[in-house]
Each structure stands twice: as structure tokens, then as C-alpha cells.
C-alpha positions, 0 to 999 in steps of 0.5 A, spaced: 501 458 514 505 464 516 512 463 513 518 466 517 525 465 515 533 467 516 531 474 512 525 476 516 529 474 523 535 478 521 535 484 525 539 488 520 533 489 515 529 495 515 535 499 516 536 495 522 529 497 525 527 490 525 525 487 532 523 479 531 523 478 538 518 483 540 511 481 541 506 485 536 503 489 542 510 492 543 512 494 536 511 500 533 510 498 526 508 491 523 510 489 516 508 482 512 508 480 505 503 476 501 508 473 495 502 472 490 501 474 483 496 469 481 491 475 480 495 479 474 492 480 467 498 481 464 506 480 466 507 476 473 513 477 477 510 481 483 510 474 488 518 476 488 517 483 491 517 481 499 523 477 499 527 481 494 525 488 498 527 485 505 534 484 501 536 491 500 533 494 506 539 492 510 544 497 506 540 504 509 541 508 515 535 509 519 534 516 517 529 520 513 530 524 506 529 530 511 535 528 515 531 525 521 533 519 526 528 514 526 532 509 530 528 508 536 522 505 531 521 498 533 519 494 527 516 487 527 516 483 521 511 478 521 513 474 515 510 472 509 503 469 508 504 462 504 499 457 503 497 451 499 492 456 495 489 463 494 484 462 499 489 460 505 493 465 503 488 470 503 485 468 509 492 469 513 492 476 510 486 478 512 487 475 519 494 479 520 490 485 518 485 484 523 490 483 528 494 489 527 488 494 527 485 491 533 492 492 537 492 499 534 498 498 530 500 501 524 502 496 519 505 495 512 503 490 507 508 488 501 505 485 495 504 481 491 499 483 485 494 488 487 489 483 488 492 481 495 489 488 498 482 485 497 483 480 504 487 486 507 481 491 506 477 485 509 481 485 515 481 492 516 473 492 515 472 486 521 477 490 525 474 497 525 467 499 528 465 505 524 466 507 516 473 507 514 476 511 508 481 508 502 486 512 498 488 508 492 494 511 489 495 507 482 495 508 474 488 504 474 482 504 478 481 497 479 474 497 479 472 491 474 467 487 477 471 481 474 477 480 469 478 473 465 472 471 470 476 472 476 472 477 481 478 477 486 483 479 480 488 485 481 483 489 477 477 488 482 481 491 488 476 497 489 470 494 486 470 488 492 472 494 497 465 497 495 462 491 498 464 491 505 460 493 510 464 499 513 465 502 506 459 501 502 460 505 496 465 509 492 464 515 496 469 512 501 474 512 496 479 517 493 483 515 487 490 518 486 494 518 480 489 514 475 491 515 467 487 509 465 480 506 465 478 499 463 472 498 458 468 495 463 469 500 469 466 505 465 459 504 466 461 504 474 465 510 473 459 514 470 454 511 475 457 512 481 460 518 485 468 517 484 473 521 487 479 522 483 485 526 481 489 523 475 496 524 474 495 530 470 490 533 475 496 533 480 501 536 475 496 541 473 493 543 480 500 542 484 501 538 490 498 543 495 492 544 492 491 536 490 492 535 498 487 540 500 482 536 496 483 529 498 484 531 505 478 535 505 474 530 503 477 524 507 478 527 514 471 525 515 473 518 516 477 517 523 481 511 520 484 511 513 488 506 509 492 507 503 494 502 498 499 504 493 500 500 486 508 502 484 505 503 477 502 510 480 509 512 478 511 514 471 515 508 468 521 513 468 521 512 476 519 505 476 519 500 470 519 494 474 511 493 474 506 489 470 502 494 467 506 500 467 502 507 464 506 513 461 504 519 464 505 518 471 506 521 478 514 523 479 518 521 485 517 528 488 510 529 487 509 522 490 513 523 496 510 530 497 503 527 497 504 521 502 507 526 507 501 531 506 496 525 507 500 522 513 500 529 516 492 531 515 489 524 516 489 518 521 493 513 516 492 506 520 496 502 515 498 501 508 501 497 502 505 497 496 504 492 491 505 490 484 513 491 484 516 486 479 523 485 480 525 481 474 522 486 469 527 491 471 534 489 472 536 496 475 531 494 480 528 502 480 521 500 482 524 496 488 528 501 491 522 506 490 518 501 494 523 501 499 524 509 500 516 510 500 515 505 506 521 508 510 519 515 509 511 513 511 514 509 517 517 516 519 511 520 518 507 515 522 512 515 528 513 523 528 506 524 528 505 519 534 511 522 537 508 529 537 501 527 540 505 524 546 
């Protein structure tokens, strides 16, 4: 069941860009939440992020960090996927992603722990007719076959992606910001082609060189999906997350990397996951997610405007 409420119907959220009356076909961008954190291996709280994020989006102007106006952008908040169990919630999420891609709409999903990206990948896979690429921005690979017996855990996101018909192997994925690996990921890492730029690599290479490597590899895909775990950032910038890892990307690096990816590739959708508001009273991770999302919407909008 898809849940809409007074917040999702509020036209002042998303910097005043929300148009709840619009059908999906007339919107520029679709957004929905998956308030689920049953796939975590450590600290919970990410189920609160979709609603808490919306609450702080009415306080900002429809402008970007480089002083551009995005007030013409029409956002359609579809609400949150809710259900009696994970299967029902994930089925709804898969269908929403499928419908957005089939309609040719850029979409953003708000998690939730990283397991909620699994049904979104499945929805994209159903909707496309050719192979697509995935850019996984995270402190972790999420390539575990299972965690604590759960093959749909937040540590199994990209392992499940490699099983999709339009992904098929790890060479369709590019990992960015990684600085941790689980023991049971090592064998997969050693026996498969893994495209990765760690947080240290980005720091040593610099953002332009890192972007050149990623875009060069991923431009063979006409459609690319970005999944972004907020713990890709160093905890200094986003402490409110379940499994923070020291030594991460800086805020400036991440924003510049995202701009370069949107400039160089056809990004059809994205998500921001693993924001846990209760784990940081300052809500720094929540505010980081807000900035990431609105800046990426601007990148998408202005790229499409230039094409028109």
C-alpha cells in the first residue's frame, strides 16, 4: 500500500516544488520513500528518514549552490511504501520504480536502510530493455551473499544486483567511496572484476581524475542508476547513520562528484539511504541528504533543459 498524508500533499515541501495534483506523466521528477530498516546489521532508525526529511524541505528556496533558479521544476511526491510485511513493501517499491522508468521520469527514492534499494534495482531491471549501470556510493561494498541468514539485507544490495538480467555481473557496477570490506565479501572481490575508487583514491587522485575514470567506464551504458548511502561521507559530515566509517568523502568532494556524474552520464534515477535521524541530534546527515537530493534534481533539470 502506498501511503500519502498531509506532508506528502503539502505544496511547500521540496522547496515548494511539490505538485501533488499532477499525474506522474506531467511531473519532471518523482520521489517516494521506503521507511524500512529491518535489513540492518547494527543500529536502526533509518525508517524515520523519509518523513523527517520532508519536514525540513519547506525551509529552503528553490535555488542551487551555484545560484540558479529551479522553481520551474515539477516534483511529484508519491508518498511512502508501507505494507504488512517486507514482501508487500518491496513489491510496491519495485512497481513504483518500474512505472517511473517506463514513463521516462527521473525518480528519487528515500530510504530506509540499503536493503530497500534491492526492489528498486528490480523495478529498473523490469523497465529497461538493455543493460544498465549502477554507481554505488558508499563506505561499504554491500556484496555479501547474506547477513545473519538474510539474503535481502542492507549488506547484500549489489550482490542481488549482479543476479539481475540487465546487470548480470559486477563489471556493470562502479563503487565509489568504499573503505571497508566484510570477510565474506573478500572471495567475491578477489574472483570478480570490481570497479572501485575508495575514499582514499578520490583524495589522492582528485575529483576530476576520479570522474574521468568512472565516466569513461560507465558511459557504455545508456542508462545509469545511482544509489547513495549517506555513510559515504565521513562521519564528520553525516554522523546520523547506522554504520559510520572514519576516513570518508568530504561534503565538497561528494557534491562535485555527483555533478560530474550527472554531466557525463544519463542518470535515470537515484536513492539516498541509511540516514538515521535519531542517531545524531544535530540532524547533519538529514540536512546532507536534503542538499544532495535538491542539487541532483537541479543537475537533471538543467541537463534536460539544455537538450530541449
